[in-house]
C-alpha positions in Angstrom: -30.9 100.4 19.9 -30.1 103.9 21.0 -28.6 103.0 24.0 -26.5 100.7 21.9 -25.4 103.4 19.6 -24.5 105.7 22.5 -22.2 102.8 23.8 -20.7 102.1 20.6 -19.6 105.9 20.0 -18.5 106.5 23.4 -16.2 103.7 22.8 -14.8 104.7 19.6 -14.1 108.2 21.3 -12.6 106.7 24.3 -10.0 105.3 21.7 -10.0 108.0 19.5 -5.9 108.9 19.9 -4.8 105.2 19.7 -7.1 105.2 16.5 -5.4 108.0 15.1 -2.1 106.7 15.8 -2.9 103.6 14.0 -3.7 105.6 11.0 -0.5 108.1 11.1 1.8 105.1 11.8 0.2 103.2 8.8 0.6 106.5 6.6 4.4 107.0 7.4 5.2 103.4 6.8 3.6 102.7 3.3 3.8 99.2 2.2 3.1 97.5 -1.4 0.7 94.7 -1.7 1.3 91.9 0.1 4.2 93.2 1.7 2.0 95.1 4.6 4.1 93.3 7.4 4.2 96.6 9.6 0.3 97.1 9.4 0.1 93.6 10.1 1.9 93.5 13.1 0.6 96.9 14.1 -3.1 96.4 13.9 -3.2 92.4 15.1 -1.4 93.5 18.2 -3.9 96.2 19.0 -6.7 94.4 18.5 -5.4 91.4 20.6 -5.1 94.0 23.3 -8.4 95.0 22.9 -9.8 91.4 23.9 -10.0 90.0 20.2 -9.0 86.6 19.3 -6.4 87.0 16.9 -5.4 84.8 13.8 -2.2 86.4 12.2 -1.0 85.3 8.9 -4.4 84.2 8.2 -4.5 82.4 4.6 -2.0 85.0 3.4 1.2 86.2 5.2 -0.3 90.0 5.7 -3.9 88.8 6.1 -5.2 88.5 9.9 -8.9 87.6 11.3 -9.9 88.8 14.6 -13.1 87.6 16.2 -15.4 88.1 19.1 -18.5 86.4 20.5 -19.9 83.7 18.7 -19.1 80.7 21.1 -22.9 79.9 22.1 -24.9 81.2 19.4 -25.6 80.6 15.8 -26.5 84.1 15.1 -25.0 85.6 11.7 -21.5 86.6 11.5 -20.7 90.2 10.6 -17.4 90.9 9.0 -15.8 94.6 9.3 -12.8 94.9 6.4 -9.6 96.5 6.8 -7.3 97.6 4.1 -3.6 99.2 4.7 -1.6 98.6 1.2 -0.1 101.7 -0.5 0.2 102.8 -4.0 3.9 102.7 -5.5 5.6 106.3 -5.1 3.1 108.1 -3.6 2.3 106.1 -0.7 -1.4 106.2 0.7 -3.1 107.9 -2.1 -5.8 106.0 -1.8 -6.5 106.4 1.9 -5.9 102.8 2.7 -4.7 104.1 6.5 -7.9 105.8 7.3 -9.6 102.6 5.9 -7.7 100.3 8.4 -8.6 102.9 11.3 -12.1 102.9 10.3 -12.5 99.2 10.4 -10.5 98.8 13.5 -12.9 101.4 15.2 -16.3 99.7 13.7 -14.9 96.6 15.3 -14.4 98.4 18.8 -17.8 100.2 18.8 -19.7 96.6 17.7 -17.9 94.5 20.3 -18.7 97.3 23.0 -22.4 97.1 22.1 -22.6 93.3 21.9 -21.0 93.4 25.4 -23.5 95.8 26.7 -26.6 93.8 25.2 -27.0 91.4 28.0 -27.4 88.7 25.7 -25.8 86.5 22.7 -26.0 88.6 19.3 -24.0 86.9 17.4 -20.2 86.5 15.9 -18.0 89.7 15.0 -15.1 89.4 12.7 -12.4 92.1 12.0 -10.9 91.0 8.6 -7.3 92.3 7.8 -7.4 92.1 3.5 -4.0 93.0 2.1 -3.4 93.9 -1.6 -6.5 95.8 -2.6 -4.4 97.9 -5.0 -3.8 95.3 -7.9 -3.2 92.1 -6.2 -7.0 90.8 -5.7 -6.2 90.0 -2.1 -10.0 89.7 -1.2 -10.1 87.3 -4.3 -7.4 85.1 -2.9 -9.1 84.8 0.3 -12.9 84.2 -1.2 -10.7 81.3 -3.2 -9.4 79.9 0.2 -13.2 80.0 1.7 -12.6 82.8 4.2 -15.8 84.3 3.5 -17.5 80.8 3.7 -19.1 81.5 7.3 -19.3 85.0 6.9 -23.2 86.4 6.5 -22.4 90.1 5.8 -19.3 92.2 4.8 -18.9 96.0 5.4 -16.2 98.9 4.6 -15.4 102.2 3.9 -13.6 104.3 1.5 -12.8 107.8 1.7 -12.5 109.8 -1.4 -12.6 113.2 -2.7 -16.0 115.0 -4.0 -15.3 117.0 -7.2 -16.6 117.9 -10.6 -14.6 116.8 -13.3 -11.6 114.6 -13.5 -7.9 114.3 -14.9 -7.2 114.4 -18.3 -6.0 111.5 -20.6 -4.0 113.2 -22.8 -0.1 112.2 -22.1 1.1 110.3 -25.3 3.8 107.6 -24.0 7.1 107.8 -25.1 7.0 103.9 -25.7 4.5 101.5 -27.7 3.4 99.8 -24.2 -0.1 100.3 -22.6 -1.2 99.4 -19.1 -5.4 99.6 -19.7 -7.9 99.5 -16.8 -11.3 98.5 -18.2 -14.2 99.0 -16.5 -17.7 98.1 -16.9 -21.3 98.4 -15.0 -21.9 94.3 -14.7 -19.3 91.5 -15.5 -21.4 90.3 -18.5 -20.9 94.0 -19.7 -17.3 93.8 -19.2 -16.6 90.7 -21.2 -18.2 92.5 -24.3 -16.3 95.5 -23.8 -13.1 93.4 -23.1 -13.8 91.8 -26.4 -14.6 94.9 -28.5 -11.5 96.9 -26.9 -9.2 93.5 -28.0 -10.3 93.7 -31.4 -9.8 97.3 -31.6 -6.1 96.4 -30.6 -5.8 93.7 -33.3 -7.3 96.0 -36.0 -5.1 98.8 -35.2 -2.2 96.6 -35.7 -3.5 95.1 -38.9 -4.0 98.4 -40.2 -0.4 99.7 -39.7 1.6 96.6 -40.0 2.4 95.9 -36.4 1.8 93.1 -34.3 0.1 93.2 -30.7 0.5 91.3 -27.3 -2.1 91.4 -24.8 -1.2 90.3 -21.4 -4.4 90.2 -19.1 -4.0 90.6 -15.4 -4.1 87.2 -13.5 -7.1 88.5 -11.5 -10.2 90.4 -12.0 -12.1 92.9 -9.9 -15.9 92.1 -10.3 -18.9 94.5 -9.9 -20.0 95.7 -6.7 -23.3 94.5 -5.9 -24.7 97.0 -3.3 -27.1 95.8 -0.9 -30.1 98.3 -0.2 -31.0 97.8 3.0 -27.6 98.4 4.3 -27.4 101.5 2.5 -30.5 102.6 4.0 -29.3 101.7 7.7 -26.1 103.7 7.2 -27.8 106.8 6.0 -30.2 106.8 8.7 -27.4 106.7 11.3 -25.5 109.3 9.4 -28.2 111.9 9.5 -27.9 111.3 13.5 -24.0 112.4 13.2 -24.8 115.1 10.9 -22.5 113.5 8.1 -22.4 114.6 4.9 -21.5 111.9 2.4 -22.0 111.1 -1.5 -25.2 108.6 -1.4 -24.0 104.8 -2.5 -26.7 104.1 -5.1 -27.4 100.7 -6.4 -27.9 101.7 -9.9 -24.4 103.7 -10.2 -21.3 101.9 -11.0 -18.1 102.4 -8.8 -14.7 102.2 -9.0 -12.9 98.9 -9.2 -12.0 97.2 -6.0 -12.0 93.6 -4.7 -14.5 94.2 -2.2 -16.7 93.8 -5.4 -15.8 90.1 -5.5 -16.7 89.9 -1.8 -20.0 91.2 -2.6 -21.0 88.2 -5.0 -20.2 85.8 -1.8 -21.6 87.8 1.0 -23.9 90.5 1.0 -22.1 93.7 1.3 -21.6 97.6 1.2 -18.7 99.7 0.2 -19.8 103.3 1.1 -17.3 106.2 0.4 -16.8 109.4 2.5 -15.0 112.6 1.8 -11.5 113.7 3.4 -12.2 117.0 3.2 -10.1 118.2 0.2 -10.3 118.5 -3.5 -7.7 116.5 -4.6 -8.1 113.4 -7.0 -7.6 109.8 -5.6 -4.7 108.1 -6.1 -2.3 111.3 -6.2 0.1 112.8 -4.0 -2.5 115.6 -2.8 -4.7 112.7 -1.5 -2.0 111.2 0.2 -1.4 114.4 2.1 -5.4 114.7 2.6 -5.4 110.9 4.0 -3.0 112.6 6.9 -4.9 115.4 8.0 -6.8 116.1 10.9 -10.3 116.7 9.0 -9.8 113.2 7.1 -9.4 111.4 10.5 -12.1 113.0 12.3 -14.2 112.1 9.4 -13.1 108.5 9.5 -14.1 108.5 13.0 -17.2 109.6 12.5 -17.9 107.2 9.7 -16.9 104.2 12.0 -19.3 105.1 14.5 -21.9 105.2 11.8 -20.5 101.9 10.3 -21.0 100.0 13.5 -24.7 101.3 13.9 -25.4 99.9 10.6 -24.2 96.6 11.6 -25.6 96.2 15.2 -29.4 96.5 15.8 -31.0 95.5 19.1 -34.7 95.1 18.5 -35.3 93.4 21.7 -35.9 90.0 19.8 -32.4 89.3 18.7 -29.5 90.2 16.6 -30.4 91.6 12.9 -28.3 91.8 10.0 -30.4 94.2 8.2 -33.8 96.1 8.5 -36.5 95.5 6.2 -38.8 98.6 6.0 -41.9 97.2 5.0 -44.6 96.8 7.8 -44.6 92.8 7.3 -41.1 92.7 8.8 -42.1 94.6 11.9 -45.0 92.1 12.4 -42.8 89.2 12.2 -40.2 90.7 14.5 -42.9 91.1 17.3 -44.9 87.8 16.4 -45.2 85.1 19.1 -46.4 82.0 17.8 -45.8 78.4 17.6 -43.0 77.0 15.1 -45.7 74.8 13.5 -48.1 77.7 12.7 -49.0 77.6 9.3 -49.6 81.6 9.7 -46.2 82.2 10.8 -44.6 80.3 8.0 -46.6 82.1 5.5 -45.6 85.5 7.1 -42.0 84.6 7.4 -42.3 83.4 3.6 -43.6 86.7 2.6 -41.3 88.7 4.6 -38.4 86.9 2.8 -39.9 87.8 -0.9 -40.1 91.5 0.5 -36.4 91.5 1.7 -35.1 90.2 -1.4 -37.0 92.7 -3.4 -35.3 95.2 -1.1 -32.1 93.7 -1.3 -31.6 94.6 -5.0 -28.9 92.2 -5.2 -28.0 89.4 -7.3 -28.9 86.1 -5.7 -25.6 83.8 -4.6 -25.0 80.6 -2.8 -25.3 82.0 0.7 -28.5 84.1 0.3 -31.1 81.9 1.5 -28.8 81.1 4.9 -28.1 84.6 5.0 -32.1 85.3 5.0 -32.8 82.9 7.4 -30.5 84.1 10.3 -32.0 87.6 9.9 -33.7 87.2 13.1 -33.8 85.0 16.1 -37.1 85.4 17.6 -36.8 84.1 21.7 -36.8 80.6 21.4 -37.4 80.3 17.7 -35.6 78.0 15.3 -35.2 78.6 11.9 -38.0 77.4 10.2 -36.5 76.2 7.1 -35.2 73.3 9.2 -38.6 72.1 10.6 -38.4 68.6 12.3 -41.9 67.9 12.1 -43.3 66.5 8.3 -46.5 68.1 6.9 -47.4 65.2 4.5 -50.6 64.3 5.4 -50.7 61.1 3.1 -48.0 58.8 1.0 -47.8 61.5 -1.9 -44.5 62.2 -2.4 -44.2 66.1 -3.8 -41.7 66.9 -6.4 -40.8 70.7 -7.1 -40.9 71.1 -10.8 -39.1 74.3 -12.1 -40.1 74.7 -16.0 -39.1 77.9 -17.9 -42.2 78.1 -20.3 -41.5 81.6 -21.0 -38.8 83.7 -21.7 -35.6 83.4 -23.2 -35.8 79.6 -24.1 -39.3 78.5 -23.6 -38.7 75.0 -23.3 -40.6 74.6 -20.1 -43.9 73.3 -21.7 -42.7 70.5 -23.8 -40.3 69.5 -20.6 -43.1 69.3 -18.4 -45.1 67.5 -20.4 -42.4 64.9 -20.7 -41.9 64.9 -16.9 -45.7 64.5 -16.4 -46.2 61.5 -18.9 -43.2 59.8 -16.7 -45.1 60.6 -13.4 -48.4 59.0 -15.0 -46.1 55.9 -15.9 -44.4 55.8 -12.7 -47.7 55.8 -10.5 -49.3 53.2 -12.7 -46.8 50.8 -11.5 -47.3 48.6 -8.6 -43.6 47.2 -8.3 -42.3 51.0 -7.8 -43.0 52.8 -5.0 -45.8 50.6 -3.8 -48.2 52.6 -1.5 -47.0 55.9 -2.7 -47.6 58.1 -5.7 -45.8 61.2 -7.1 -47.1 64.6 -7.3 -45.4 66.7 -9.7 -45.8 70.5 -8.6 -45.0 72.4 -11.5 -44.1 76.5 -11.8 -43.1 78.2 -14.5 -39.9 80.3 -13.7 -40.1 82.2 -16.6 -36.5 81.8 -17.5 -35.7 84.2 -14.7 -33.8 84.0 -11.7 -35.6 86.0 -9.2 -39.1 84.3 -10.3 -37.1 81.0 -10.0 -36.4 81.7 -6.5 -39.7 82.9 -5.8 -41.4 79.9 -6.8 -39.1 77.4 -4.8 -39.0 79.6 -1.7 -43.2 79.3 -1.9 -43.2 75.6 -2.0 -40.0 75.3 0.3 -42.4 77.2 3.0 -45.9 75.7 2.2 -46.9 72.2 2.9 -46.7 69.7 1.7 -43.1 68.8 2.7 -41.2 68.2 -0.9 -38.8 65.4 -1.3 -36.7 66.2 -4.4 -36.6 69.3 -7.1 -36.8 68.6 -10.8 -35.3 71.5 -13.0 -34.5 74.2 -13.7 -34.8 75.0 -17.6 -31.9 77.0 -18.0 -28.5 76.8 -16.6 -28.7 80.7 -15.0 -31.7 79.8 -12.9 -30.4 76.5 -12.3 -27.4 77.6 -10.7 -29.1 79.3 -7.8 -31.8 76.8 -7.1 -29.2 74.0 -6.9 -27.6 76.0 -4.6 -30.7 76.8 -2.1 -32.1 73.3 -2.6 -29.1 71.8 -1.1 -29.4 73.6 2.0 -32.7 72.3 2.5 -31.5 68.7 2.2 -33.1 68.5 -1.1 -31.5 66.6 -4.6 -32.2 68.4 -7.6 -32.0 66.9 -11.2 -32.0 68.8 -14.0 -32.9 68.0 -18.1 -31.5 70.9 -19.7 -29.2 72.5 -17.5 -25.8 72.4 -19.6 -23.2 75.2 -17.9 -20.1 73.4 -16.6 -20.1 75.1 -13.6 -22.5 72.9 -12.1 -20.1 70.0 -12.4 -18.4 71.8 -9.2 -19.3 69.5 -6.1 -17.9 71.9 -3.7 -20.9 74.6 -5.0 -23.6 71.9 -6.1 -22.8 68.8 -3.9 -26.4 67.4 -4.5 -27.2 68.3 -8.1 -27.5 65.6 -11.1 -28.6 66.4 -14.5 -29.7 64.0 -17.5 -28.8 66.4 -20.1 -24.9 66.5 -21.0 -22.4 69.4 -19.8 -21.2 71.5 -22.7 -17.8 70.2 -21.9 -19.1 67.2 -23.8 -20.0 68.9 -26.2 -16.9 71.2 -26.5 -14.7 67.7 -26.8 -16.9 66.3 -29.6 -16.9 69.6 -31.5 -12.9 69.4 -31.6 -13.3 65.7 -32.7 -15.3 67.3 -35.5 -12.3 69.7 -36.4 -9.8 67.0 -36.4 -11.9 64.6 -38.6 -12.1 67.3 -41.5 -8.4 68.4 -40.8 -9.9 72.0 -39.9 -7.2 73.8 -38.1 -9.0 76.9 -36.8 -12.6 78.3 -36.6 -14.0 81.5 -35.2 -17.2 81.8 -32.8 -20.1 84.3 -32.6 -21.6 84.2 -29.2 -24.2 85.6 -27.5 -23.3 87.5 -24.1 -24.7 85.0 -21.6 -22.7 82.8 -19.5 -23.9 79.5 -20.6 -22.1 80.9 -24.0 -19.1 82.6 -22.9 -18.3 79.7 -20.6 -18.2 77.3 -23.3 -15.7 79.5 -25.3 -13.6 79.0 -22.1 -14.2 75.5 -21.9 -13.1 75.0 -25.5 -9.9 76.7 -25.1 -9.2 74.5 -22.5 -9.4 71.6 -24.4 -7.6 73.1 -27.5 -4.5 73.5 -25.5 -3.7 69.9 -26.4 -4.2 70.2 -30.2 -3.0 72.4 -33.2 -6.5 73.8 -33.4 -7.0 77.5 -33.0 -9.7 80.3 -32.4 -9.3 82.9 -35.3 -11.3 85.0 -33.6 -14.6 85.5 -31.0 -17.3 88.0 -31.6 -19.7 88.5 -28.7 -22.9 90.1 -29.1 -26.0 91.3 -27.4 -28.1 93.2 -30.3 -25.5 94.2 -32.7 -25.5 91.3 -34.9 -24.8 92.9 -38.2 -21.5 94.6 -36.8 -20.8 90.9 -35.6 -21.2 89.1 -38.9 -19.4 92.1 -40.5 -16.0 91.7 -38.4 -16.4 87.7 -39.6 -16.8 88.5 -42.9 -13.4 91.2 -42.6 -11.5 88.1 -41.3 -12.7 85.7 -43.8 -13.9 83.3 -41.4 -14.3 79.6 -42.6 -15.6 77.5 -40.1 -18.2 79.6 -37.9 -19.2 77.9 -34.4 -22.6 79.9 -33.2 -23.1 79.8 -29.6 -26.7 81.7 -29.0 -30.1 80.7 -28.4 -32.3 79.7 -31.1 -34.0 83.3 -32.1 -30.7 85.0 -32.1 -29.2 81.9 -34.5 -31.7 82.6 -36.6 -30.8 86.4 -36.5 -27.1 86.0 -37.1 -27.8 83.5 -40.0 -30.0 86.4 -41.4 -27.5 88.9 -41.1 -24.9 86.5 -42.9 -27.3 86.2 -45.5 -27.8 89.9 -45.9 -23.7 90.6 -45.5 -23.7 87.8 -48.4 -21.5 86.2 -45.9 -22.2 82.4 -46.9 -21.6 79.6 -49.8 -19.4 76.6 -50.3 -16.5 77.7 -48.5 -18.2 78.5 -45.2 -19.5 75.8 -42.7 -21.4 76.4 -39.8 -22.1 74.7 -36.5 -24.9 75.2 -34.6 -26.5 74.0 -31.3 -28.2 70.9 -31.2 -31.2 71.8 -28.7 -32.9 74.2 -31.5 -36.3 72.7 -33.1 -36.2 71.0 -36.3 -37.6 73.5 -38.2 -36.1 76.5 -36.4 -35.4 77.8 -39.5 -39.1 78.5 -40.6 -40.1 80.8 -37.8 -40.6 84.2 -39.0 -39.0 86.5 -36.7 -36.2 87.9 -38.9 -35.9 89.9 -42.0 -35.1 86.6 -44.3 -37.3 84.0 -45.3 -37.0 80.5 -44.7 -35.5 79.9 -48.0 -32.8 82.7 -47.6 -31.7 81.0 -44.3 -31.5 77.6 -45.7 -29.0 79.0 -48.6 -26.6 80.1 -45.6 -26.9 77.2 -43.4 -27.4 74.0 -45.8 -25.1 71.5 -44.7 -24.6 72.6 -41.2 -23.1 70.3 -38.5 -24.6 70.1 -34.8 -24.3 68.0 -31.8 -26.9 66.3 -29.7 -27.1 63.2 -27.2 -27.5 59.8 -29.1 -31.0 58.6 -28.1 -32.1 55.2 -28.0 -35.1 53.5 -30.1 -35.6 50.6 -28.1 -38.5 49.9 -26.2 -36.6 47.5 -23.8 -36.4 50.8 -21.1 -37.4 50.8 -17.6 -40.8 52.2 -18.6 -41.2 49.6 -21.4 -42.0 52.5 -23.9 -39.7 53.8 -26.6 -38.8 57.2 -27.5 -41.4 57.0 -30.6 -43.8 55.8 -27.8 -43.6 58.7 -25.7 -43.0 61.3 -28.5 -46.6 59.9 -29.8 -48.3 60.6 -26.9 -46.9 63.9 -26.3 -48.3 64.8 -30.1 -51.5 63.3 -29.4 -52.0 65.6 -26.4 -51.6 68.5 -28.6 -53.8 67.3 -31.5 -50.8 66.5 -33.6 -50.1 63.8 -36.4 -47.8 61.5 -34.8 -44.8 59.6 -36.4 -44.6 56.2 -35.3 -41.2 55.7 -36.4 -39.5 58.7 -34.6 -35.7 59.0 -35.3 -32.9 61.4 -34.3 -33.5 62.9 -37.9 -37.2 63.4 -37.8 -38.6 66.9 -38.6 -41.2 68.8 -36.4 -41.7 72.2 -35.6 -41.7 71.9 -31.7 -38.9 73.9 -29.9 -37.1 72.2 -27.3 -38.3 68.8 -28.2 -34.9 67.1 -27.6 -35.1 67.8 -23.9 -38.7 65.8 -23.6 -36.9 62.2 -23.5 -34.4 63.9 -20.9 -37.3 65.2 -18.5 -39.1 62.2 -18.8 -35.9 60.1 -18.0 -35.2 62.7 -15.0 -38.5 61.7 -13.3 -37.6 58.3 -13.5 -34.4 58.7 -12.1 -36.3 60.3 -9.3 -38.7 57.6 -8.5 -36.0 54.9 -8.6 -34.0 56.7 -6.0 -36.9 57.0 -4.0 -37.9 53.5 -4.4 -34.8 52.4 -3.4 -34.7 54.3 -0.4 -37.9 53.2 0.5 -36.6 49.6 0.2 -33.9 50.7 2.5 -36.0 52.0 4.8 -38.1 48.9 5.3 -35.3 46.6 5.6 -34.0 48.6 8.7 -37.7 49.2 10.2 -36.9 52.9 9.9 -40.7 53.9 8.5 -41.6 55.2 5.2 -40.7 58.2 3.1 -43.7 60.4 4.4 -41.5 60.9 7.4 -39.2 62.9 5.4 -38.4 66.2 6.8 -35.5 69.1 5.6 -34.1 68.4 9.0 -33.7 64.8 8.5 -30.1 64.9 7.1 -29.6 61.1 7.5 -32.8 60.4 5.4 -31.7 63.0 3.0 -28.3 61.6 2.4 -29.9 58.2 1.7 -32.1 59.8 -1.0 -28.7 61.4 -2.1 -26.7 58.0 -2.2 -29.3 56.4 -3.9 -29.5 58.8 -6.8 -25.7 58.8 -7.1 -26.1 55.0 -7.9 -29.2 54.9 -10.0 -28.7 53.1 -13.1 -31.2 52.3 -15.8 -32.0 52.3 -19.6 -34.2 55.2 -20.5 -36.0 56.5 -23.7 -33.1 58.8 -24.1 -30.0 55.9 -23.6 -28.6 54.7 -20.5 -28.8 56.6 -17.7 -26.2 56.9 -14.9 -24.3 59.3 -13.2 -20.5 60.0 -12.6 -19.1 61.2 -9.2 -20.1 64.9 -10.4 -23.2 64.0 -11.2 -22.7 64.5 -14.6 -25.0 62.0 -17.1 -22.9 59.0 -18.3 -23.6 59.3 -22.1 -22.9 59.3 -25.6 -23.5 62.1 -28.5 -23.8 61.6 -32.1 -22.6 64.2 -34.9 -25.4 64.9 -37.2 -25.3 66.9 -40.9 -28.4 68.9 -42.0 -28.8 68.2 -45.3 -31.3 69.8 -47.6 -31.0 67.7 -50.4 -32.1 64.9 -48.3 -35.4 66.3 -47.6 -34.1 68.8 -44.9 -32.9 65.5 -42.8 -30.3 65.5 -39.9 -28.2 62.9 -41.1 -25.9 61.0 -38.8 -22.1 61.1 -39.5 -20.6 60.1 -36.1 -21.4 58.7 -33.0 -19.4 58.4 -30.0 -18.0 55.5 -28.4 -19.2 53.7 -25.3 -15.8 54.1 -23.3 -14.1 57.2 -24.3 -14.7 60.6 -26.2 -13.4 58.7 -29.5 -16.1 59.2 -32.2 -16.9 56.6 -35.1 -17.1 58.5 -38.1 -19.0 57.8 -41.2 -17.9 60.4 -43.7 -19.5 58.8 -46.9 -22.7 60.1 -45.5 -21.4 63.5 -45.6 -23.0 66.0 -48.0 -20.6 68.9 -49.8 -22.9 70.7 -52.4 -19.5 72.4 -53.9 -16.7 70.4 -52.5 -15.1 70.3 -48.8 -14.3 73.8 -47.1 -11.1 74.6 -45.8 -10.7 76.4 -42.4 -8.0 78.7 -43.7 -7.7 80.6 -47.2 -5.7 77.9 -49.3 -2.0 79.1 -50.8 -2.3 79.3 -54.4 1.0 78.4 -56.3 1.8 80.2 -59.4 4.9 79.8 -61.9 6.0 83.4 -63.1 8.5 83.2 -66.1 11.9 85.4 -65.7 12.4 88.1 -68.3 15.0 86.7 -71.1 17.6 89.4 -70.3 17.5 88.6 -66.5 17.7 85.2 -67.1 21.1 85.4 -69.3 22.7 87.5 -66.3 21.6 85.0 -63.5 22.9 82.2 -65.6 26.3 83.8 -66.4 26.9 84.8 -62.8 26.0 81.1 -61.8 28.6 80.0 -64.3 31.1 82.3 -63.1 30.4 81.2 -59.7 31.0 77.5 -60.4 34.1 78.4 -62.4 35.8 80.2 -59.3 34.8 77.4 -57.1 36.3 74.9 -59.2 39.8 77.0 -59.4 39.8 77.4 -55.6 38.9 73.6 -55.2 42.1 73.1 -57.3 44.3 75.4 -55.4 43.3 73.4 -52.1 44.0 70.1 -53.3 47.3 71.0 -54.8 48.6 72.4 -51.9 47.0 70.4 -49.6 50.2 69.6 -47.5 51.3 73.1 -47.0 50.8 74.8 -43.5 52.5 78.0 -44.5 54.6 79.9 -46.8 56.1 83.0 -46.7 57.2 84.9 -50.4 59.0 88.3 -50.3 59.9 90.8 -53.2 61.6 94.1 -53.0 58.3 95.8 -53.4 56.1 93.8 -51.0 55.4 90.7 -49.3 52.7 88.6 -49.7 51.8 86.0 -46.5 49.7 82.7 -47.5 48.0 80.6 -44.7 47.3 77.4 -46.2 45.5 74.7 -44.9 43.8 71.4 -45.7 40.2 73.2 -45.7 41.0 76.8 -46.8 43.2 79.3 -48.1 43.4 83.1 -47.1 45.5 85.6 -48.9 46.8 88.8 -47.1 48.9 91.2 -48.9 51.8 92.8 -47.0 
């Protein structure tokens, strides 16, 4: 490793003068975002001369990609990023000329080390990214899939380290503000933005003004710091005697579109000093970025930078280094690819590495992990060609959130297991095979869910499909990973619309309905009752904030508007108080069940309820959700608020002519019997029970049947073509995996939750019903509307709607009142009106009498009068 470092450093030193000249030329020719044509030409010409394969105007006019290596190896692709745009008026006040120099220098150093290594190490990419200053150039490159084949991204940034900062005490001379809102995480930013917007509107209202907020087209995401890359960077910095500000994962940084890159690939964005006390984005910083000290530090950072990206362990190219001893064991391991001990060691190493990364999991994480090391002739172990199935048991990974924020996993697992029992008892379904559900508790947590998934992927037996997960948040990550293992995944409760994106989740299906369906049904509910605006109170989770975004998209074609949106974490009292201050009438609650209880209790305590208001709540709460004692209100107090509330839920089927010959009542009773509870044999949508997540039990049951029928059809196809059986499935058998996916796409049957079929996006083709909770009917949910089969139209039965004290209206009604005019004013107004009518009559008579006269002149000895007469008017001008 030491020799390669020296090679890289020597190469950078060799070209030091040229690199400095690049920085100087860019500094002397500042160009604004998306206009960096000089820098683009300069840098691409230099890289081409140094042996890189250069693609000019790559995806964007002033972006470029320069690559080296990677032709004969499947090793990782390391990207070094350059920036080169300037600021208006002050030029390179952010030092992007130095960033460009550092990126080019690091590219030269890494290329030299790779050339000297004597064996293929991977691929090097130097990426020119324009428009960091306000243009979000990297975001556009992300959207154009530039980072799709990148495994890790790196760049550095010059800063000035100084105690204190600039004062924000300059009052503008006109009423226009341009603000930057920053927060530690994207979720925090959403909450902060909503609060700030509310403050603006409140200030405008208090002063009798109006306010217009125009958000930027792009939003910079928070930087996800890769701690292992930081450690490697710091270790190399010590060798070069570099003093720099430590980059800590728990400290938020200034906004940059590199943050968006870090959500796509593992990244670092360290800062380094340019040797002067000057604030960033100032003319003083512009001067500092042109001085020798700053340039020398840039060169040393480049050497440190390339050393963090290229490591030769004698066994291949590693992107990052994990410090745990088991990683060292793995690097030195010499064993057969089929060794179970080797599999377990790699699995444990990946988990340790996942913990050390301390970063958000994303779509490319698993691929990134699995190319960390090339051990001699090893192939990546995730792509085994040999099945470890010893019998004809087909194993399905079950991811259930039994604990955590919304613990519906237990009841969902029972529903799925009941389906497995029914499937295995059928001789006509998967003859000769049995299905085994390997259930795990994800605790509704991404890291736990990923750990459980990885465990089963690395352990025997080979799995054929994934069921779950319970929450949308966990599902978005597991579904991205399962596809890379050639596994179809189907969920019974994930509702996030993002999961419909086939480019990200191509092999994902669900028996639950997307919130898009519920949003459209909600709009139909508003239109049915002629409500034209509503307010939203939502928990700060992606699942709920995405619902608001979806609603806004559908509202564009209607005359319905959102009055206000209150996003909360724990400050529910404040959120409810704001709704009350705005006299919200129709309130849509987007929150988990426990937070919904707290919100309703806060409404009761603030006296924010009554006949003028109506609440719309989520349809997946337990039927007696209001009776759980975890608030400061009693059940009766909560009922005073929510009586007559509406909810939207899937339309369940109650017949027994299903694929399993079971009705929803049968399955429901079997589950209740398992819990030693009494069973209602006539269970319907409006049944009353205290089981949280009961609505998801039939969805999990039907999801398991979808798995079985897709596998059964695949088995039939294999037998027809003489291609063996399902026990030969491996994670590397793409052809068989695609056959399973195709058959899942074509699944069609009648389940206990209704008809099961999937759209091309993997969405269930199903219907919803609208219910009203009616306390006067014994606390039942009464169906008032059902969606038609063919479209989103809903058949309403408004005769079943119950209004305790009259139908609420969405806005404050306009009251008309006759105000009598005082007698004196009445006489004056009548007199003026009469005089006006008399004057009009005189002029009308005059016009008629002189209608044929065009002009007449009359002269006296004292004055002259000129009359301009026409058919329509008369103008008298004294002369």
